[in-house]
MIDOSE-1310 file (N, C-alpha, C; in nm, 2 decimals, decimal comma, always signed):
residues 132
maqp	+1,06/-3,45/+0,87/+1,13/-3,39/+0,98/+1,18/-3,26/+0,95; +1,17/-3,16/+1,04/+1,22/-3,03/+1,02/+1,37/-3,03/+1,00; +1,42/-2,94/+0,92/+1,56/-2,92/+0,89/+1,62/-2,85/+1,01; +1,74/-2,90/+1,06/+1,80/-2,83/+1,17/+1,85/-2,69/+1,13
iqem	+1,85/-2,60/+1,22/+1,88/-2,46/+1,19/+2,03/-2,45/+1,14; +2,12/-2,53/+1,20/+2,26/-2,53/+1,15/+2,27/-2,57/+1,01; +2,19/-2,67/+0,97/+2,19/-2,72/+0,83/+2,13/-2,61/+0,74; +2,02/-2,54/+0,78/+1,96/-2,44/+0,70/+2,06/-2,33/+0,67
vvte	+2,13/-2,29/+0,77/+2,23/-2,18/+0,76/+2,34/-2,22/+0,66; +2,38/-2,34/+0,67/+2,49/-2,38/+0,57/+2,44/-2,40/+0,43; +2,32/-2,47/+0,42/+2,28/-2,50/+0,28/+2,21/-2,39/+0,21; +2,16/-2,29/+0,28/+2,09/-2,18/+0,22/+2,17/-2,06/+0,20
ttad	+2,30/-2,06/+0,24/+2,38/-1,94/+0,22/+2,44/-1,94/+0,08; +2,41/-1,83/+0,02/+2,48/-1,79/-0,11/+2,53/-1,65/-0,10; +2,61/-1,61/-0,19/+2,66/-1,47/-0,19/+2,54/-1,37/-0,19; +2,44/-1,40/-0,28/+2,33/-1,30/-0,29/+2,25/-1,30/-0,16
rale	+2,22/-1,42/-0,11/+2,14/-1,43/+0,02/+2,22/-1,36/+0,13; +2,35/-1,38/+0,14/+2,43/-1,31/+0,24/+2,42/-1,16/+0,23; +2,43/-1,11/+0,10/+2,42/-0,97/+0,08/+2,28/-0,92/+0,12; +2,18/-1,00/+0,10/+2,04/-0,96/+0,14/+2,03/-0,96/+0,29
rvfg	+2,08/-1,06/+0,35/+2,06/-1,08/+0,50/+2,14/-0,98/+0,58; +2,27/-0,96/+0,54/+2,36/-0,88/+0,62/+2,34/-0,73/+0,59; +2,32/-0,70/+0,46/+2,31/-0,56/+0,42/+2,17/-0,51/+0,38; +2,08/-0,61/+0,37/+1,95/-0,57/+0,33/+1,93/-0,53/+0,18
lnts	+2,03/-0,58/+0,10/+2,03/-0,54/-0,04/+1,92/-0,62/-0,12; +1,85/-0,55/-0,21/+1,75/-0,61/-0,29/+1,82/-0,67/-0,42; +1,75/-0,74/-0,50/+1,82/-0,81/-0,61/+1,88/-0,71/-0,71; +1,82/-0,59/-0,73/+1,88/-0,49/-0,82/+2,01/-0,43/-0,76
eqav	+2,01/-0,40/-0,64/+2,13/-0,36/-0,57/+2,24/-0,46/-0,58; +2,21/-0,59/-0,56/+2,30/-0,69/-0,58/+2,35/-0,70/-0,72; +2,27/-0,68/-0,82/+2,31/-0,68/-0,96/+2,41/-0,57/-0,99; +2,39/-0,46/-0,93/+2,48/-0,35/-0,96/+2,62/-0,38/-0,89
yrel	+2,61/-0,44/-0,78/+2,74/-0,48/-0,71/+2,81/-0,58/-0,80; +2,74/-0,68/-0,85/+2,80/-0,78/-0,94/+2,86/-0,72/-1,06; +2,78/-0,63/-1,12/+2,83/-0,56/-1,25/+2,97/-0,49/-1,22; +2,97/-0,42/-1,11/+3,10/-0,35/-1,07/+3,21/-0,45/-1,04
leae	+3,18/-0,56/-0,98/+3,28/-0,66/-0,96/+3,33/-0,72/-1,09; +3,25/-0,74/-1,18/+3,29/-0,81/-1,31/+3,34/-0,71/-1,41; +3,33/-0,58/-1,39/+3,38/-0,48/-1,48/+3,53/-0,48/-1,49; +3,58/-0,45/-1,60/+3,73/-0,44/-1,62/+3,79/-0,31/-1,56
gpls	+3,70/-0,22/-1,52/+3,74/-0,09/-1,46/+3,62/-0,03/-1,39; +3,64/+0,09/-1,34/+3,53/+0,16/-1,27/+3,42/+0,19/-1,38; +3,30/+0,20/-1,33/+3,18/+0,23/-1,42/+3,11/+0,35/-1,36; +3,05/+0,43/-1,45/+2,97/+0,54/-1,41/+2,83/+0,50/-1,39
aeel	+2,74/+0,58/-1,33/+2,60/+0,55/-1,31/+2,54/+0,53/-1,45; +2,58/+0,61/-1,54/+2,52/+0,61/-1,68/+2,55/+0,47/-1,74; +2,67/+0,42/-1,73/+2,71/+0,29/-1,78/+2,63/+0,18/-1,71; +2,60/+0,19/-1,59/+2,53/+0,09/-1,51/+2,38/+0,08/-1,56
tgkv	+2,33/+0,20/-1,60/+2,19/+0,19/-1,64/+2,16/+0,10/-1,75; +2,25/+0,09/-1,85/+2,23/-0,01/-1,95/+2,26/-0,15/-1,91; +2,34/-0,17/-1,81/+2,38/-0,31/-1,77/+2,27/-0,37/-1,68; +2,20/-0,29/-1,60/+2,10/-0,34/-1,51/+1,96/-0,29/-1,54
dcal	+1,95/-0,22/-1,66/+1,82/-0,18/-1,71/+1,74/-0,10/-1,60; +1,79/+0,02/-1,57/+1,72/+0,11/-1,48/+1,74/+0,25/-1,52; +1,67/+0,34/-1,46/+1,68/+0,48/-1,48/+1,81/+0,53/-1,42; +1,86/+0,65/-1,46/+1,98/+0,71/-1,41/+1,96/+0,74/-1,26
atay	+1,85/+0,80/-1,22/+1,83/+0,83/-1,08/+1,83/+0,70/-0,99; +1,77/+0,60/-1,05/+1,77/+0,47/-0,98/+1,91/+0,41/-0,96; +1,99/+0,42/-1,07/+2,13/+0,38/-1,06/+2,21/+0,45/-0,95; +2,18/+0,58/-0,94/+2,25/+0,66/-0,83/+2,20/+0,62/-0,70
ryld	+2,07/+0,59/-0,69/+2,02/+0,54/-0,56/+2,08/+0,41/-0,52; +2,09/+0,32/-0,61/+2,16/+0,19/-0,59/+2,30/+0,21/-0,54; +2,37/+0,30/-0,61/+2,51/+0,32/-0,58/+2,52/+0,39/-0,44; +2,43/+0,48/-0,41/+2,43/+0,54/-0,27/+2,41/+0,43/-0,16
tlae	+2,32/+0,34/-0,19/+2,29/+0,23/-0,09/+2,42/+0,15/-0,07; +2,48/+0,11/-0,19/+2,60/+0,02/-0,18/+2,71/+0,10/-0,11; +2,73/+0,23/-0,14/+2,83/+0,31/-0,07/+2,81/+0,32/+0,08; +2,68/+0,33/+0,12/+2,65/+0,34/+0,26/+2,70/+0,21/+0,34
hglv	+2,70/+0,10/+0,27/+2,74/-0,02/+0,33/+2,89/-0,05/+0,30; +2,96/+0,04/+0,24/+3,10/+0,02/+0,21/+3,13/-0,08/+0,10; +3,03/-0,11/+0,01/+3,04/-0,21/-0,09/+3,10/-0,15/-0,22; +3,08/-0,02/-0,24/+3,14/+0,05/-0,36/+3,20/+0,18/-0,31
eeva	+3,29/+0,23/-0,39/+3,34/+0,36/-0,36/+3,36/+0,44/-0,49; +3,34/+0,57/-0,48/+3,36/+0,66/-0,60/+3,51/+0,67/-0,61; +3,56/+0,66/-0,73/+3,70/+0,67/-0,76/+3,72/+0,78/-0,86; +3,84/+0,84/-0,86/+3,87/+0,95/-0,95/+3,92/+0,89/-1,09
rpsa	+3,87/+0,95/-1,19/+3,91/+0,91/-1,33/+4,04/+1,00/-1,36; +4,13/+0,94/-1,43/+4,25/+1,01/-1,46/+4,23/+1,12/-1,56; +4,11/+1,14/-1,62/+4,09/+1,23/-1,73/+4,03/+1,36/-1,67; +3,97/+1,44/-1,76/+3,92/+1,58/-1,73/+3,82/+1,58/-1,61
aqqp	+3,81/+1,70/-1,55/+3,73/+1,71/-1,43/+3,58/+1,71/-1,46; +3,54/+1,73/-1,59/+3,40/+1,73/-1,63/+3,35/+1,59/-1,65; +3,42/+1,49/-1,63/+3,38/+1,35/-1,65/+3,28/+1,31/-1,53; +3,18/+1,22/-1,56/+3,10/+1,18/-1,45/+3,17/+1,09/-1,35
avye	+3,12/+1,09/-1,23/+3,18/+1,01/-1,13/+3,18/+0,86/-1,17; +3,28/+0,79/-1,13/+3,28/+0,64/-1,16/+3,30/+0,57/-1,02; +3,26/+0,44/-1,03/+3,25/+0,36/-0,90/+3,32/+0,23/-0,93; +3,37/+0,18/-0,82/+3,42/+0,04/-0,83/+3,38/-0,03/-0,70
atdp	+3,37/-0,17/-0,72/+3,33/-0,25/-0,60/+3,44/-0,27/-0,51; +3,41/-0,28/-0,38/+3,50/-0,31/-0,28/+3,54/-0,46/-0,30; +3,67/-0,49/-0,27/+3,72/-0,63/-0,29/+3,63/-0,72/-0,21; +3,58/-0,83/-0,28/+3,49/-0,93/-0,21/+3,55/-0,99/-0,09
deva	+3,68/-1,00/-0,08/+3,74/-1,06/+0,05/+3,72/-0,96/+0,16; +3,73/-0,83/+0,14/+3,71/-0,73/+0,24/+3,56/-0,74/+0,28; +3,47/-0,75/+0,18/+3,33/-0,76/+0,21/+3,30/-0,88/+0,29; +3,36/-1,00/+0,26/+3,34/-1,12/+0,33/+3,38/-1,11/+0,48
dhme	+3,50/-1,04/+0,50/+3,55/-1,02/+0,63/+3,45/-0,93/+0,71; +3,40/-0,83/+0,65/+3,31/-0,74/+0,71/+3,18/-0,81/+0,75; +3,13/-0,89/+0,66/+3,01/-0,97/+0,68/+3,02/-1,07/+0,80; +3,14/-1,13/+0,80/+3,17/-1,22/+0,91/+3,17/-1,15/+1,04
dcve	+3,22/-1,03/+1,05/+3,22/-0,95/+1,17/+3,08/-0,91/+1,21; +3,00/-0,87/+1,11/+2,86/-0,84/+1,14/+2,78/-0,96/+1,19; +2,80/-1,07/+1,14/+2,73/-1,19/+1,18/+2,78/-1,23/+1,32; +2,90/-1,22/+1,35/+2,96/-1,25/+1,48/+2,90/-1,15/+1,59
rayr	+2,89/-1,02/+1,55/+2,83/-0,93/+1,65/+2,69/-0,96/+1,67; +2,61/-0,99/+1,57/+2,47/-1,03/+1,58/+2,46/-1,15/+1,67; +2,54/-1,25/+1,64/+2,54/-1,38/+1,72/+2,56/-1,35/+1,87; +2,66/-1,27/+1,90/+2,69/-1,23/+2,04/+2,57/-1,16/+2,10
hfss	+2,51/-1,07/+2,02/+2,40/-0,99/+2,07/+2,28/-1,08/+2,10; +2,25/-1,17/+2,01/+2,13/-1,25/+2,03/+2,16/-1,36/+2,13; +2,28/-1,41/+2,14/+2,31/-1,51/+2,24/+2,29/-1,45/+2,38; +2,33/-1,33/+2,40/+2,31/-1,27/+2,53/+2,16/-1,25/+2,56
kids	+2,09/-1,21/+2,46/+1,94/-1,20/+2,48/+1,88/-1,33/+2,51; +1,92/-1,44/+2,44/+1,87/-1,57/+2,47/+1,90/-1,62/+2,61; +2,03/-1,59/+2,65/+2,08/-1,63/+2,78/+2,00/-1,56/+2,89; +1,96/-1,44/+2,87/+1,88/-1,36/+2,97/+1,73/-1,39/+2,97
fgve	+1,69/-1,46/+2,87/+1,54/-1,49/+2,86/+1,51/-1,60/+2,95; +1,41/-1,58/+3,03/+1,36/-1,68/+3,13/+1,23/-1,74/+3,08; +1,22/-1,87/+3,09/+1,09/-1,94/+3,05/+1,04/-2,01/+3,17; +0,91/-1,99/+3,20/+0,85/-2,06/+3,32/+0,84/-2,21/+3,28
dsac	+0,85/-2,29/+3,38/+0,84/-2,44/+3,35/+0,71/-2,47/+3,28; +0,60/-2,41/+3,31/+0,48/-2,45/+3,25/+0,47/-2,40/+3,11; +0,55/-2,30/+3,07/+0,55/-2,26/+2,93/+0,62/-2,36/+2,84; +0,71/-2,43/+2,89/+0,79/-2,52/+2,81/+0,80/-2,66/+2,89
ppld	+0,70/-2,74/+2,88/+0,70/-2,87/+2,95/+0,80/-2,96/+2,90; +0,84/-3,06/+2,97/+0,94/-3,16/+2,93/+0,89/-3,23/+2,80; +0,98/-3,27/+2,72/+0,95/-3,34/+2,59/+0,90/-3,48/+2,63; +0,79/-3,52/+2,57/+0,73/-3,65/+2,60/+0,77/-3,74/+2,48
ptds	+0,86/-3,83/+2,49/+0,90/-3,92/+2,38/+0,79/-4,00/+2,31; +0,68/-4,01/+2,38/+0,57/-4,09/+2,32/+0,49/-4,00/+2,22; +0,51/-3,87/+2,22/+0,44/-3,78/+2,13/+0,49/-3,79/+1,98; +0,60/-3,86/+1,95/+0,66/-3,86/+1,82/+0,57/-3,91/+1,71
């Protein structure tokens, strides 16, 4: 028997899957976000290259994508101005709240589309209980 959609949503939801579905993040971008979350302080793109095994330009691309979604932000280092930029992850609780808002907006949007969708009777005949 097919798994009900409500059950699929509950059982298949993980933090990584939610980041993928809501923000469209790939596994590498998710890895960068996790590294920043687990770090004891802000990290530079250079530091991230060793942690997620990527080129410097790629690390900057990942950081740009995360920043576009509000998942990371560039922060100032208290040292000299010649230091490379460093980044820290947005608090996961803030991200979760934002994701919840996104899902709620999507639900409202698609609910209104479903409500306005008309199906002709012949396109969806009544269920015949003997077909089971």
